[in-house]
C-alpha positions as CSV (number, residue, x, y, z in Angstrom):
1,M,58.0,-85.4,-1.9
2,K,55.2,-85.2,0.7
3,T,56.9,-82.0,2.2
4,G,56.8,-80.3,-1.2
5,V,53.1,-81.1,-1.7
6,L,52.2,-79.9,1.7
7,L,54.1,-76.6,1.2
8,S,52.3,-76.1,-2.1
9,V,48.8,-76.7,-0.4
10,L,49.8,-74.3,2.4
11,L,50.8,-71.6,-0.1
12,V,47.6,-71.9,-2.1
13,A,45.5,-71.6,1.2
14,A,47.4,-68.5,2.3
15,L,46.8,-66.8,-1.1
16,V,43.0,-67.6,-1.0
17,A,42.8,-66.2,2.6
18,A,44.7,-63.1,1.6
19,A,42.3,-62.6,-1.4
20,I,39.2,-62.9,0.8
21,F,40.7,-60.5,3.4
22,F,41.4,-57.8,0.9
23,D,38.1,-58.2,-0.8
24,R,36.1,-57.9,2.4
25,G,38.3,-55.8,4.7
26,V,39.8,-53.2,2.5
27,P,37.4,-50.5,1.2
28,R,37.3,-50.3,-2.5
29,R,38.3,-47.0,-4.3
30,P,34.9,-45.2,-5.0
31,G,34.0,-44.5,-8.5
32,P,32.6,-41.3,-10.0
33,E,29.4,-40.0,-8.3
34,P,27.1,-37.2,-9.2
35,P,28.2,-33.9,-7.9
36,V,26.6,-32.8,-4.6
37,A,25.6,-29.3,-3.9
38,S,27.9,-27.5,-1.6
39,T,27.2,-24.7,0.9
40,K,29.1,-21.5,0.6
41,A,29.2,-18.9,3.3
42,R,28.2,-15.6,2.2
43,Y,27.6,-12.3,4.2
44,Q,25.0,-9.7,3.5
45,C,23.6,-6.4,4.8
46,A,20.1,-6.8,6.3
47,M,19.3,-3.2,5.2
48,H,21.0,-3.2,1.8
49,P,20.8,-6.7,0.2
50,Q,22.9,-5.6,-2.7
51,I,25.9,-5.6,-0.4
52,V,27.3,-9.1,-0.4
53,S,30.7,-10.4,0.6
54,D,32.5,-13.7,1.0
55,E,33.9,-12.6,4.3
56,P,32.5,-11.0,7.5
57,G,32.6,-7.2,7.5
58,I,30.7,-3.8,7.9
59,C,28.2,-2.5,5.4
60,P,29.8,0.8,3.8
61,I,26.4,2.5,3.8
62,C,24.8,1.9,7.2
63,Q,27.8,0.6,9.1
64,M,25.9,-2.5,10.2
65,R,27.5,-5.8,10.6
66,L,27.0,-8.1,7.7
67,Q,24.9,-11.2,8.5
68,R,25.8,-14.6,7.3
69,V,23.7,-16.2,4.7
70,D,24.4,-19.8,3.7
71,E,23.4,-20.3,0.2
72,P,23.6,-23.7,-1.5
73,T,25.7,-23.5,-4.6
74,A,24.5,-26.0,-7.2
75,P,27.2,-27.5,-9.7
76,T,27.2,-25.6,-12.9
77,T,27.7,-28.6,-15.1
78,A,26.8,-32.3,-14.7
79,P,29.0,-35.2,-15.6
80,N,27.8,-35.3,-19.2
81,G,28.7,-31.8,-19.7
82,T,25.3,-30.2,-19.5
83,T,24.0,-27.6,-17.2
84,A,22.9,-29.3,-13.9
85,P,19.4,-28.9,-12.7
86,G,18.7,-25.9,-10.5
87,S,21.9,-24.1,-11.6
88,R,21.9,-20.5,-12.3
89,G,24.1,-21.0,-15.3
90,R,27.6,-19.9,-15.9
91,I,28.9,-16.6,-14.5
92,V,28.9,-14.1,-17.2
93,M,30.5,-11.1,-15.3
94,Y,30.9,-9.6,-12.0
95,R,29.1,-6.3,-11.1
96,H,29.7,-3.4,-8.7
97,P,27.7,-3.9,-5.5
98,M,26.1,-0.4,-5.8
99,R,26.4,0.4,-9.5
100,P,25.0,-2.3,-12.0
101,D,26.4,-0.7,-15.0
102,V,30.0,-1.1,-13.7
103,T,31.1,-4.7,-14.4
104,S,34.2,-6.9,-14.7
105,P,34.9,-10.1,-16.5
106,T,36.9,-11.4,-13.4
107,P,36.3,-11.1,-9.7
108,A,37.1,-7.7,-8.3
109,K,36.6,-5.4,-5.4
110,D,35.0,-1.9,-5.4
111,E,36.6,1.3,-3.8
112,M,35.2,0.3,-0.4
113,G,36.8,-3.2,-0.6
114,M,33.5,-5.0,-1.2
115,D,33.5,-8.0,-3.7
116,Y,31.9,-7.6,-7.0
117,I,28.6,-9.7,-7.2
118,P,28.6,-12.5,-9.7
119,V,26.1,-12.1,-12.6
120,Y,24.7,-15.4,-13.8
121,E,23.1,-16.1,-17.2
122,S,19.7,-16.5,-15.4
123,D,20.1,-12.9,-14.0
124,L,20.6,-11.6,-17.5
125,S,17.4,-13.3,-18.8
126,G,15.3,-11.9,-16.1
127,E,11.7,-11.0,-17.1
128,L,11.0,-7.3,-17.3
129,A,7.8,-6.1,-15.6
130,T,5.1,-3.8,-16.8
131,V,6.2,-1.2,-14.4
132,P,9.0,0.9,-16.0
133,G,12.4,0.4,-14.4
134,H,11.4,-2.8,-12.5
135,A,11.9,-6.5,-13.1
136,A,10.3,-9.6,-11.6
137,F,12.8,-11.8,-9.7
138,A,13.1,-14.5,-7.1
139,L,14.5,-14.6,-3.7
140,S,15.6,-17.7,-1.6
141,P,13.7,-18.2,1.8
142,E,16.9,-17.3,3.5
143,R,17.1,-14.0,1.8
144,Q,13.5,-13.3,2.6
145,Q,14.0,-14.0,6.2
146,L,17.2,-12.0,6.5
147,I,15.5,-8.8,5.1
148,G,12.2,-9.3,7.0
149,V,9.8,-9.9,4.2
150,T,6.2,-10.3,5.3
151,T,3.0,-10.7,3.1
152,E,-0.7,-10.5,3.3
153,V,-3.5,-12.0,1.2
154,V,-5.6,-9.5,-0.9
155,E,-9.2,-9.8,0.0
156,R,-12.5,-7.9,0.1
157,R,-13.2,-6.2,3.3
158,P,-15.6,-3.5,4.7
159,L,-14.0,-0.1,4.6
160,D,-15.1,2.9,6.6
161,V,-13.7,6.4,6.0
162,V,-13.8,8.8,9.0
163,I,-13.8,12.5,7.9
164,R,-12.4,14.8,10.6
165,T,-13.3,18.5,10.4
166,V,-14.0,21.6,12.5
167,G,-17.1,23.7,12.9
168,K,-19.3,25.8,15.2
169,I,-22.6,26.0,16.9
170,A,-24.6,27.9,14.5
171,Y,-25.8,31.6,15.0
172,D,-26.5,32.7,11.4
173,P,-28.2,36.1,11.1
174,R,-28.0,35.7,7.3
175,L,-30.0,32.5,7.4
176,Y,-32.5,34.3,9.7
177,Q,-32.8,37.2,7.2
178,A,-33.3,34.8,4.3
179,I,-36.1,33.0,6.2
180,V,-37.9,36.3,6.9
181,E,-37.5,37.4,3.1
182,Y,-38.9,34.0,2.1
183,R,-42.0,34.3,4.4
184,E,-42.6,37.8,3.2
185,A,-42.4,36.8,-0.4
186,L,-44.9,34.1,0.3
187,R,-47.3,36.4,2.0
188,A,-47.0,39.0,-0.8
189,R,-47.7,36.4,-3.4
190,D,-50.7,35.1,-1.5
191,Q,-52.1,38.7,-1.3
192,I,-52.1,39.2,-5.1
193,K,-52.8,35.7,-6.3
194,N,-56.3,36.8,-7.6
195,S,-54.9,40.0,-9.0
196,T,-55.9,40.7,-12.7
197,W,-52.4,42.2,-13.3
198,R,-50.4,39.4,-14.8
199,E,-47.1,41.4,-14.3
200,A,-47.8,41.5,-10.5
201,R,-48.5,37.8,-10.2
202,E,-45.2,37.1,-12.2
203,G,-43.3,39.5,-10.2
204,A,-44.4,37.8,-6.9
205,D,-43.6,34.4,-8.2
206,G,-40.1,35.7,-9.1
207,L,-39.6,37.0,-5.5
208,V,-40.5,33.5,-4.1
209,R,-38.2,31.7,-6.4
210,A,-35.3,34.0,-5.5
211,A,-36.0,33.6,-1.8
212,T,-36.2,29.9,-2.2
213,L,-32.9,29.8,-4.1
214,K,-31.4,31.9,-1.3
215,L,-32.4,29.4,1.3
216,R,-31.2,26.5,-0.8
217,Q,-27.8,28.1,-1.1
218,Q,-27.7,28.3,2.7
219,G,-28.1,24.6,2.8
220,I,-31.7,24.4,3.9
221,S,-33.6,21.4,2.6
222,E,-36.9,21.2,0.9
223,A,-38.5,19.8,4.1
224,Q,-37.2,22.6,6.2
225,I,-38.4,25.1,3.7
226,R,-41.8,23.8,3.9
227,A,-41.6,24.0,7.7
228,V,-40.9,27.7,7.5
229,T,-44.3,28.3,5.7
230,K,-46.4,27.0,8.6
231,D,-48.3,29.7,10.4
232,G,-47.0,30.6,13.8
233,K,-43.7,29.1,13.1
234,D,-41.1,31.5,14.5
235,P,-38.0,31.6,12.2
236,V,-35.9,31.7,15.3
237,N,-37.0,28.1,15.9
238,L,-35.2,27.1,12.7
239,L,-32.0,28.8,14.0
240,L,-32.2,27.7,17.7
241,P,-34.7,24.9,18.1
242,D,-35.7,24.0,21.7
243,K,-33.1,21.8,23.5
244,T,-31.1,21.4,20.3
245,V,-28.5,23.3,18.3
246,W,-27.3,23.4,14.8
247,V,-23.8,22.5,14.0
248,Y,-22.1,23.8,10.9
249,A,-19.0,21.8,9.9
250,Q,-16.7,22.5,6.8
251,V,-15.9,19.5,4.6
252,F,-13.2,20.0,1.9
253,E,-14.0,19.6,-1.8
254,Y,-12.2,16.3,-2.3
255,E,-14.3,14.7,0.5
256,V,-17.7,16.4,0.1
257,E,-19.0,13.7,-2.3
258,L,-18.8,11.1,0.4
259,V,-21.1,13.0,2.7
260,R,-24.8,12.2,2.7
261,A,-27.8,13.0,4.8
262,G,-28.3,10.4,7.6
263,Q,-24.6,9.5,8.2
264,E,-23.3,9.3,11.7
265,M,-21.6,12.3,13.1
266,E,-19.8,12.9,16.3
267,I,-19.3,16.4,17.9
268,M,-16.7,17.3,20.5
269,A,-16.2,20.7,22.0
270,P,-12.9,21.8,23.6
271,S,-15.0,23.6,26.2
272,L,-16.6,20.3,27.4
273,P,-13.6,17.8,27.5
274,G,-14.6,14.2,27.6
275,R,-18.2,14.7,26.2
276,T,-19.2,13.5,22.8
277,F,-22.5,14.4,21.1
278,R,-23.8,11.9,18.7
279,T,-26.1,12.9,15.8
280,T,-26.7,12.4,12.0
281,V,-26.1,14.6,9.1
282,V,-29.1,16.7,8.1
283,A,-28.1,18.5,5.0
284,V,-24.9,19.4,2.8
285,D,-24.7,22.9,1.2
286,P,-24.8,22.5,-2.6
287,I,-22.4,25.4,-3.2
288,L,-18.7,25.3,-2.2
289,S,-17.0,28.2,-0.6
290,A,-14.7,29.9,-3.2
291,T,-12.3,30.9,-0.4
292,T,-11.9,27.7,1.5
293,R,-12.9,25.2,-1.2
294,S,-15.2,23.5,1.3
295,A,-18.9,22.8,1.7
296,R,-20.9,23.4,4.8
297,V,-22.4,20.3,6.5
298,R,-25.4,20.7,8.9
299,A,-26.4,18.6,11.9
300,L,-29.0,19.0,14.6
301,V,-27.5,18.1,17.9
302,P,-29.5,17.5,21.0
303,T,-28.4,19.4,24.1
304,P,-30.8,18.7,27.0
305,D,-28.7,20.6,29.5
306,E,-28.2,23.5,26.8
307,S,-24.4,23.1,27.3
308,L,-23.5,24.0,23.7
309,R,-23.9,27.7,23.1
310,P,-24.1,29.6,19.8
311,E,-20.6,30.3,18.2
312,T,-19.0,27.5,20.3
313,F,-15.9,26.0,18.5
314,V,-16.4,22.2,17.9
315,T,-14.6,19.4,16.1
316,A,-16.5,16.7,14.3
317,R,-16.1,13.2,12.8
318,I,-18.4,11.9,10.0
319,H,-18.4,8.2,9.5
320,V,-18.7,7.2,5.8
321,P,-19.2,3.4,5.0
322,L,-17.8,2.5,1.7
323,G,-19.0,-1.0,1.7
324,D,-17.0,-4.2,0.8
325,K,-14.0,-3.2,-1.4
326,V,-10.8,-5.0,-2.7
327,A,-8.1,-3.7,-0.3
328,V,-4.4,-3.9,0.7
329,P,-2.6,-2.6,3.7
330,E,-1.1,0.9,3.5
331,G,2.3,-0.6,3.9
332,A,2.1,-2.7,0.8
333,V,1.8,0.4,-1.6
334,L,4.9,2.1,-2.9
335,D,4.4,5.5,-4.5
336,T,7.2,6.1,-7.2
337,G,6.0,9.6,-8.0
338,D,4.6,8.5,-11.4
339,H,3.0,5.2,-10.4
340,Q,1.6,3.3,-7.3
341,I,2.9,-0.2,-7.2
342,V,2.8,-3.3,-4.9
343,F,5.0,-6.5,-5.2
344,V,3.0,-9.7,-5.7
345,M,4.6,-12.8,-4.3
346,Q,4.2,-15.9,-6.4
347,E,5.3,-19.6,-6.3
348,G,9.0,-20.2,-5.9
349,G,9.7,-17.0,-4.0
350,R,9.1,-14.8,-7.1
351,F,8.3,-11.2,-6.7
352,E,6.3,-9.4,-9.4
353,P,6.0,-5.6,-9.4
354,R,2.4,-4.7,-10.3
355,Q,1.1,-1.1,-11.0
356,I,-2.2,-0.6,-9.2
357,G,-5.1,2.0,-9.3
358,L,-5.9,3.4,-5.8
359,G,-9.3,4.4,-4.5
360,R,-9.9,5.8,-0.9
361,E,-7.8,5.3,2.1
362,A,-9.7,3.9,5.0
363,G,-8.6,2.5,8.4
364,G,-5.0,1.5,7.4
365,Y,-6.0,0.1,4.1
366,Y,-6.2,1.3,0.5
367,E,-9.1,0.5,-1.8
368,I,-7.8,-1.2,-5.0
369,L,-9.5,-0.2,-8.3
370,S,-7.1,-2.3,-10.5
371,G,-3.9,-4.2,-10.6
372,V,-4.4,-7.1,-8.2
373,E,-7.2,-9.5,-7.5
374,P,-8.5,-11.1,-4.3
375,G,-6.5,-14.2,-3.3
376,E,-3.1,-12.8,-4.5
377,R,-0.4,-12.2,-1.9
378,V,1.4,-8.8,-1.7
379,V,4.5,-7.8,0.2
380,T,3.7,-5.7,3.3
381,S,7.2,-5.0,4.8
382,A,10.7,-4.6,3.3
383,N,9.1,-3.1,0.3
384,F,11.9,-0.6,-0.1
385,L,14.6,-3.5,-0.1
386,I,12.4,-5.4,-2.7
387,D,12.0,-2.4,-4.8
388,S,15.8,-1.8,-4.8
389,E,16.4,-5.4,-5.9
390,S,13.7,-5.1,-8.5
391,R,15.4,-1.9,-10.0
392,F,18.8,-3.7,-10.0
393,R,17.4,-6.7,-11.9
394,S,15.8,-4.4,-14.3
395,A,19.1,-2.8,-15.1
396,L,20.8,-6.1,-15.4
397,A,18.0,-7.5,-17.6
398,T,18.6,-4.7,-20.1
399,F,22.3,-4.8,-19.9
400,D,24.2,-5.9,-22.9
401,P,27.1,-8.4,-21.9
402,K,28.8,-7.8,-25.2
403,A,29.1,-4.1,-24.1
404,A,30.6,-5.1,-20.8
405,G,34.1,-4.4,-21.9
406,G,33.3,-0.7,-22.2
407,H,32.2,-0.7,-18.4
408,V,34.9,-2.8,-16.9
409,H,36.6,-1.2,-13.8
């Protein structure tokens, strides 16, 4: 009897010990947990981001080796059946890597053996931009680093235009003749100023006006014309002043509006290598040459050693300050032929194409008249790749999925 009771107690103790062991030592089977984003290995061409593959390979366009890009793949649906946060939605179709109008409802490969690119719902609902044929889109930081995207903040900065031109040291017989005619007209008018013949006085005044106009057409300023009237002033002094020379430089029509008297000017002569003569603009001819579509700019250059001789060929640089202007680097601007655009980078890696109005080009920057504001950030490199992706997204955003059956290959 005692033996039976003892066996029963030992059996119960053994069962309790076993229960404790299995409860603490054996791991429980895990229950359902929220799906975790996985990382999928993908390969992409650094020069042609539309070339994407699930396997290593060579770009069919540039023959460069595809670079690995690990992209997190968020789950399409959550446990309750709804779309998970951060998901791009379900895959609607697959598109040709080079031709967005060629699609397939199932995964496929193109004629080069490249995988078709999946098109998600979010791709088809992309926002079309105001620039025709372009759409705004977003790129992950990994993609931006792969294609070498750099940006710069738009800001106001002082811009200076340098006009480069050619000219010569003046020896102008026509100007000399015009000065002589002007002085003779003044002398004649002075001789008959008290005449009782009104016609004679009017004729003398007409000759002075004609001679003055001829000088003005030669680019002589009012101050210089007054200097000619001084008694004892030899006209030759105006052509070849003592220890100074006149420089005539030609400025084209599209630049002449920038040139003003008093602006800095540098003169270099091939016959005097290494020497630079600094002066300022004295006058600009008011009339353009019908042959060269240029205006003549005059400057008086000091030459203490008389090293610059008449008819010497020279090159010139005129410095034109534009003041503080809203500007972007030259590399940020894309010219499509019909529009000039920049890509503005916004929060979340979003790129928005923006049509702009351009002003002058100066020192590696473009003056911006409209389109972007100071403080915005524009793309300065990899613009052609960004532009290519923007065009692809525009084609996808206007693509009708219902018509995909007619384009399946």
